[in-house]
C-alpha positions in Angstrom: 0.0 0.0 0.0 1.3 3.4 -1.0 0.9 6.0 1.8 2.4 9.5 1.2 1.1 11.5 4.1 0.8 10.8 7.8 0.1 12.7 11.0 2.1 11.6 14.1 3.2 12.9 17.6 6.8 12.8 18.6 8.0 13.1 22.2 11.6 13.4 23.3 12.7 11.9 26.6 12.6 13.8 29.9 15.9 14.5 31.5 16.7 12.6 34.7 16.3 14.4 38.1 19.3 15.5 40.0 20.0 13.7 43.3 19.9 15.2 46.8 22.5 13.0 48.6 25.1 13.3 51.3 28.1 11.2 52.3 29.8 10.9 55.7 33.2 12.3 55.9 35.2 13.7 58.8 35.4 17.5 58.9 32.7 17.9 56.1 29.6 19.7 57.3 26.5 17.5 57.3 28.4 14.8 55.5 28.9 16.9 52.4 26.7 16.8 49.3 27.4 14.1 46.8 24.2 14.0 44.6 24.8 13.3 41.0 23.3 14.8 37.9 20.4 13.3 35.9 21.0 11.8 32.5 19.9 13.5 29.3 16.7 12.4 27.8 16.7 10.7 24.4 16.1 12.8 21.2 13.8 11.9 18.3 15.9 11.8 15.2 14.8 11.3 11.5 17.0 9.5 9.1 16.6 9.0 5.4 16.4 5.3 4.3 16.5 4.6 0.5 15.0 1.2 1.1 11.7 2.8 2.0 9.3 4.2 -0.6 6.1 4.8 1.4 5.0 6.1 4.8 2.9 3.0 5.4 4.4 2.3 8.9 3.0 5.6 10.2 -0.5 4.6 9.4 -0.6 2.1 12.3 1.6 3.8 14.8 0.9 7.4 15.7 3.0 8.2 18.7 6.8 8.0 19.0 8.4 8.5 22.4 12.2 8.5 23.1 13.5 7.1 26.4 13.9 9.3 29.5 17.2 9.9 31.2 17.9 8.1 34.5 18.0 10.1 37.8 21.3 11.0 39.3 22.8 8.7 42.0 24.8 9.0 45.1 28.6 9.4 45.1 28.2 12.0 42.3 27.2 9.3 39.9 25.5 10.7 36.8 22.3 9.0 35.5 22.4 7.2 32.2 21.4 9.1 29.2 18.1 8.0 27.5 18.4 6.2 24.2 17.7 8.3 21.1 14.8 7.2 18.9 15.7 7.0 15.3 12.7 7.1 12.8 13.5 6.1 9.2 11.6 7.7 6.4 11.8 7.7 2.5 14.0 10.2 0.8 12.0 13.3 -0.1 9.9 13.3 3.1 8.9 16.8 4.4 8.3 17.3 8.1 5.7 20.0 8.8 4.2 21.4 12.0 0.6 20.3 12.2 -0.7 23.6 13.7 0.9 26.0 11.3 1.7 23.8 8.3 5.2 25.3 8.2 8.1 23.3 6.9 10.4 22.0 9.7 12.8 20.0 7.5 13.0 18.6 4.0 14.6 15.2 4.4 16.3 15.0 1.0 19.9 14.4 2.1 21.7 11.9 4.2 22.1 14.0 7.3 20.1 12.9 10.4 17.8 15.5 11.7 17.0 16.0 15.4 13.3 16.9 15.4 12.8 16.9 19.2 15.8 17.3 21.5 15.8 15.4 24.7 15.5 17.3 28.0 18.7 18.1 29.9 19.4 16.2 33.1 18.9 18.1 36.4 21.9 19.1 38.5 22.5 17.2 41.7 22.9 19.1 45.0 26.7 19.0 44.6 26.4 22.0 42.2 24.7 24.2 44.8 27.3 23.9 47.5 29.0 27.2 48.5 31.2 28.3 51.3 28.1 29.6 53.2 25.8 26.8 52.0 27.7 23.7 52.6 24.7 21.2 52.8 22.2 22.2 50.1 19.1 20.0 50.4 17.7 20.7 47.0 18.5 19.7 43.4 17.2 20.5 40.0 14.7 18.3 38.2 15.3 17.1 34.6 13.9 19.3 31.9 10.8 17.9 30.2 11.0 16.4 26.7 9.6 18.2 23.7 6.1 17.2 22.4 5.4 18.0 18.8 2.5 17.1 16.5 3.9 16.9 12.9 2.8 15.9 9.4 5.0 13.7 7.3 4.5 14.4 3.6 6.3 12.4 0.9 7.2 14.3 -2.3 9.2 12.1 -4.6 12.6 13.2 -5.7 12.5 12.9 -9.5 14.1 15.0 -12.3 11.4 14.3 -14.8 7.7 13.8 -14.3 5.4 12.0 -16.8 2.0 13.7 -17.0 -1.0 13.2 -19.2 -4.4 11.6 -19.3 -4.7 7.9 -18.3 -3.8 5.4 -21.0 -1.6 7.7 -23.1 1.5 5.4 -22.6 3.3 6.9 -19.6 3.9 3.5 -17.9 4.9 1.9 -21.2 7.5 4.6 -21.8 8.9 4.3 -18.2 9.2 0.5 -18.6 11.1 0.9 -21.8 13.7 3.4 -20.7 14.3 2.2 -17.1 14.3 -1.0 -15.0 10.9 0.0 -13.5 8.1 -2.5 -14.1 4.8 -0.7 -13.6 1.6 -2.5 -14.3 0.5 -1.9 -17.9 -3.0 -2.6 -19.2 -5.4 -1.1 -21.7 -7.8 0.6 -19.2 -7.8 3.8 -17.2 -6.2 4.0 -13.8 -4.0 1.0 -14.3 -1.3 2.9 -12.5 -2.5 3.5 -8.9 0.7 4.7 -7.3 3.7 6.8 -8.5 6.5 4.8 -10.1 10.2 5.8 -10.2 12.8 4.7 -12.7 16.4 5.6 -13.4 17.1 6.4 -17.0 20.6 6.0 -18.4 21.5 7.9 -21.6 25.2 7.3 -21.6 28.2 6.8 -19.3 27.6 8.7 -16.1 24.6 10.3 -17.7 21.3 9.4 -16.0 18.2 11.0 -14.4 15.2 9.9 -12.4 11.8 9.7 -14.0 8.5 9.5 -12.3 5.2 8.2 -13.7 2.4 10.1 -11.9 -1.0 8.4 -12.0 -4.5 9.5 -12.4 -4.4 13.1 -13.6 -7.7 14.0 -15.3 -9.9 17.0 -15.7 -10.8 18.2 -12.1 -7.8 16.5 -10.5 -6.8 19.7 -8.7 -10.2 19.7 -7.1 -10.1 16.0 -6.1 -11.3 14.2 -9.1 -9.6 10.9 -10.1 -6.3 10.1 -8.4 -4.4 13.2 -9.4 -5.4 15.2 -6.4 -3.5 12.8 -4.2 -0.4 12.5 -6.4 0.1 16.0 -7.9 2.4 16.7 -5.0 4.9 14.2 -6.4 5.6 16.3 -9.5 6.1 19.4 -7.3 9.9 18.9 -7.4 10.3 17.7 -11.0 12.6 19.9 -13.0 11.0 19.0 -16.3 7.6 17.6 -17.4 7.1 15.2 -20.3 3.5 15.8 -21.3 2.3 12.7 -23.2 -0.7 12.9 -25.4 -2.4 10.3 -27.6 -1.7 11.9 -31.0 -4.0 9.3 -32.7 -7.0 10.2 -30.5 -7.6 6.5 -30.2 -10.1 7.1 -27.3 -12.0 9.7 -29.1 -10.4 12.7 -27.3 -8.8 15.8 -29.0 -5.1 15.8 -28.2 -4.9 19.6 -28.0 -7.9 19.7 -25.6 -6.1 17.1 -23.5 -3.0 19.3 -23.2 -5.1 22.4 -22.2 -7.0 20.4 -19.6 -4.0 18.9 -18.0 -2.1 22.2 -17.9 -5.2 23.8 -16.3 -5.1 21.1 -13.5 -1.4 21.9 -13.0 -2.2 25.6 -12.7 -5.1 24.8 -10.3 -2.7 22.9 -8.0 0.3 25.4 -8.2 1.2 28.3 -10.3 4.9 27.3 -10.0 4.0 23.8 -11.3 2.2 25.3 -14.2 5.4 27.3 -15.1 7.6 24.2 -15.1 9.3 23.5 -18.5 7.6 20.9 -20.6 8.3 18.7 -23.6 5.1 17.9 -25.5 5.3 14.2 -26.5 3.0 13.0 -29.3 2.7 9.3 -28.6 1.1 6.5 -30.6 2.1 8.0 -33.9 2.3 4.5 -35.3 -1.5 4.4 -35.3 -1.7 7.5 -37.6 -0.4 5.9 -40.8 0.1 8.5 -43.5 -2.0 11.1 -41.7 0.5 13.6 -40.3 -2.0 16.4 -39.6 -2.5 15.6 -35.8 1.3 15.6 -35.3 1.8 18.9 -37.1 -1.0 20.5 -35.1 0.6 19.4 -31.8 4.0 20.7 -33.0 2.5 24.0 -33.9 0.9 24.2 -30.5 4.2 23.5 -28.8 6.0 26.1 -30.8 3.3 28.7 -30.1 3.5 28.1 -26.3 7.3 27.8 -26.1 7.4 24.1 -25.4 9.8 21.6 -26.9 8.2 18.9 -29.0 8.9 15.2 -29.7 7.0 12.4 -31.4 7.3 8.6 -30.7 5.6 5.3 -30.5 6.3 3.8 -27.1 4.9 0.5 -28.3 7.4 0.1 -31.1 10.3 2.0 -29.6 10.2 4.6 -32.4 11.7 7.9 -31.3 12.3 6.8 -27.6 16.1 7.2 -27.7 15.8 10.6 -29.3 13.4 11.8 -26.6 15.6 10.6 -23.8 18.6 12.5 -25.3 16.4 15.6 -25.7 15.3 15.2 -22.0 18.9 14.9 -20.8 20.0 18.0 -22.8 17.1 20.0 -21.4 18.0 19.0 -17.8 21.5 20.4 -18.2 20.1 23.9 -18.5 17.7 23.6 -15.5 18.4 24.2 -11.8 18.7 21.2 -9.4 15.7 19.5 -7.7 13.9 22.0 -5.5 14.6 21.6 -1.7 12.2 23.2 0.7 13.8 25.7 3.2 12.8 25.4 6.9 10.0 27.9 7.9 9.2 26.7 11.4 10.9 28.6 14.2 11.0 27.2 17.8 10.2 29.5 20.7 13.6 30.6 21.9 14.7 31.6 25.3 14.9 35.2 26.2 18.3 36.9 26.2 18.3 36.9 30.0 18.0 33.1 30.0 14.4 33.0 31.2 11.3 31.8 29.4 8.0 33.5 29.1 5.8 33.7 32.1 2.6 35.4 32.9 0.8 36.9 35.9 -3.0 37.1 36.1 -5.5 37.9 38.8 -8.1 35.1 39.4 -10.7 36.3 41.9 -8.6 37.1 45.1 -5.4 35.3 43.9 -2.4 36.4 41.8 -1.4 33.4 39.7 2.1 33.2 38.2 2.4 30.5 35.5 4.7 29.5 32.6 7.1 26.8 31.6 10.1 28.6 33.2 8.2 29.1 36.5 7.3 25.4 36.6 11.0 24.5 36.0 12.1 26.7 38.9 9.4 25.5 41.3 10.3 21.9 40.4 13.8 22.4 41.8 12.6 24.0 45.1 12.4 22.2 48.4 9.9 24.5 50.3 10.9 22.9 53.6 14.5 24.0 53.2 15.4 27.6 54.0 18.3 27.8 51.6 16.2 26.3 48.8 13.5 29.0 49.4 16.1 31.7 49.3 17.3 30.3 45.9 13.7 30.5 44.6 13.3 34.0 45.9 16.4 35.2 44.1 15.4 33.6 40.8 11.9 35.0 40.9 13.2 38.5 41.8 15.9 38.5 39.1 13.3 37.5 36.5 11.0 40.4 37.4 8.2 38.4 38.8 7.9 40.4 42.0 8.1 43.7 40.1 5.3 42.6 37.9 3.1 41.6 40.9 3.6 45.0 42.4 2.7 46.7 39.1 -0.5 44.8 39.1 -1.3 46.1 42.6 -0.5 43.3 44.9 -0.8 44.3 48.5 0.9 42.8 51.6 -1.2 39.9 52.7 -2.7 39.1 49.3 -2.5 35.5 48.2 0.0 34.5 45.4 0.0 31.1 43.7 3.2 30.0 41.9 3.1 26.4 40.7 1.8 24.3 43.6 2.9 26.9 46.2 0.4 29.3 47.7 1.6 32.0 50.1 0.8 35.5 51.4 2.7 38.3 49.8 5.1 40.2 52.1 7.1 43.3 51.2 
């Protein structure tokens, strides 16, 4: 089964928590801190695999979670890092953010891509020892992993795309010039999935050709199969537009060209502007009547397209068309690669994250990812830990914001799970 689009959730691993621990040693206050750091959480990594040609695996599994880091141990032992999760996808897969539709990464090269970085491990209490705080009873928790809803969209990487109405000879041509073996039969929609083939025209001279199925009138609006597969000619540098020059099915070849080009324009104006070679196929059925071929050539000349004629069934003109295609490709830019559009929310320049203060009835509620991170590292039963919290909130401007909003002494403030009366 050919699947070329999938929606999944990826979650990187949470970092391990830092350890609050002490050892017994003579002349060291309270035994001395020896809590180790937590391990880093595993990342979610995408890797191109040329043995894959479909996104079928993602139809049945929708959530991918990397391993969490282990918590820190005693004797300053660092927790084990969580294992990375490597997800293999076909070349040409585009990762998009589900919410915005923006491109996160175009997986068209061999470089692995970290789509969700694992959370850092928390510091053990060893890091918080100072000359005046020799026995810290708090440590930092590991940072949470990143959750991201994404869309995987496969756009085949091909230099040349074969377009045209069903049953005009696209699959036959591909089978003759490459090792691809698409199903060939004398009925519409024989080809149900895109087929790729490598065409060799000489020593170290080759290109990739794609047979795109099911483009008919109305394809850009969902008719036939073309709506699903038009995306696969998005990257093609050149289009070979095949038409039945003999009109063997009772259609006008010139009308066929106009209708297909209208569908390309309906899908994308950039696709409609792609260079084309008009290919008059089935000329062996015309006999001595050259009028249809001459009409197609005149149309191609009028619209600035190159023109070729052939009979895929008898191999007439096939070699000449492949050479013409190769020569045209030498003057065209390389396969289009999508540039990343998605931008992650970055930390502020002072190292803090966004936080908000709002008044809910008689309470002032401070919330935000950064606040949760700070409160997660606080031991409210320990004086030095509360002092650490107080310094962090003050340096981030939380208290200043509360006073701007009119907080009075004795008013209730909620930060994370902690509720207290405000004191100047």
